[in-house]
C-alpha positions in Angstrom: -46.5 -8.9 -60.9 -45.8 -8.7 -57.7 -45.4 -12.3 -56.1 -45.0 -13.4 -51.9 -41.7 -13.7 -51.5 -41.8 -15.0 -47.8 -43.8 -15.1 -44.7 -43.1 -14.8 -40.8 -45.4 -15.3 -38.0 -44.9 -13.2 -34.6 -46.5 -12.5 -31.4 -47.5 -8.3 -30.7 -49.0 -7.3 -27.3 -50.4 -11.4 -27.5 -51.6 -11.7 -30.8 -50.4 -13.6 -33.4 -49.5 -11.8 -36.7 -48.0 -12.8 -40.3 -46.0 -10.6 -42.4 -45.9 -11.3 -45.7 -43.2 -9.5 -48.1 -44.7 -9.2 -51.9 -41.9 -8.0 -54.4 -41.1 -8.6 -58.5 -38.4 -11.4 -57.3 -36.5 -12.2 -53.5 -34.3 -9.4 -54.0 -36.8 -6.4 -54.8 -39.7 -6.1 -51.9 -42.1 -4.1 -53.0 -44.9 -4.0 -50.5 -45.1 -5.5 -47.0 -48.5 -6.8 -45.7 -48.7 -6.8 -41.9 -52.3 -8.5 -40.3 -53.7 -10.2 -37.4 -53.9 -14.2 -37.7 -57.3 -15.2 -37.6 -58.0 -18.5 -36.6 -61.8 -19.0 -37.8 -62.9 -21.9 -35.4 -61.9 -20.3 -32.1 -63.9 -17.2 -32.6 -66.1 -16.2 -30.2 -69.5 -15.7 -31.3 -71.9 -14.1 -28.5 -75.0 -15.5 -28.0 -77.9 -13.4 -26.6 -78.5 -13.5 -22.9 -81.9 -14.6 -21.9 -82.2 -10.8 -20.5 -81.2 -9.5 -24.1 -84.2 -11.7 -25.4 -86.7 -10.4 -23.0 -85.2 -6.8 -23.0 -86.0 -7.2 -26.9 -89.7 -8.4 -26.9 -90.5 -5.8 -24.8 -88.9 -2.8 -27.0 -90.9 -4.7 -30.3 -93.9 -4.7 -28.5 -93.4 -1.0 -27.0 -93.0 -0.3 -30.8 -96.3 -1.8 -31.8 -98.2 0.0 -29.2 -97.1 3.1 -30.3 -98.0 2.6 -33.4 -101.2 1.5 -32.5 -101.6 4.6 -30.7 -100.4 6.8 -33.5 -102.8 5.1 -36.0 -105.5 6.1 -33.3 -105.0 9.1 -33.2 -105.1 9.8 -37.0 -108.6 7.8 -37.1 -110.1 10.5 -33.8 -108.8 13.1 -35.6 -110.4 12.6 -39.2 -113.4 12.0 -37.1 -112.9 15.0 -35.2 -112.4 17.1 -38.6 -115.3 15.5 -40.1 -117.5 16.3 -37.2 -116.8 20.1 -37.1 -116.8 20.6 -40.7 -120.4 19.6 -40.8 
């Protein structure tokens, strides 16, 4: 069973990292984990701009139009097929 032996914080490329040493006891290190420190309070959440929202609405409207056109084409093709079989 591994336990956390020690932790070290350091800077690498202007990013703060933490290095954790694991082992069975203080003299026998069996694993080292190195990872950037994540400060959840300072995580920037990108909010969509008004242009992004407008573009999304346009794309959704275009999708609805295409779906409607496809449905209309199916109805028209059924009508034409029924007319030719009469």
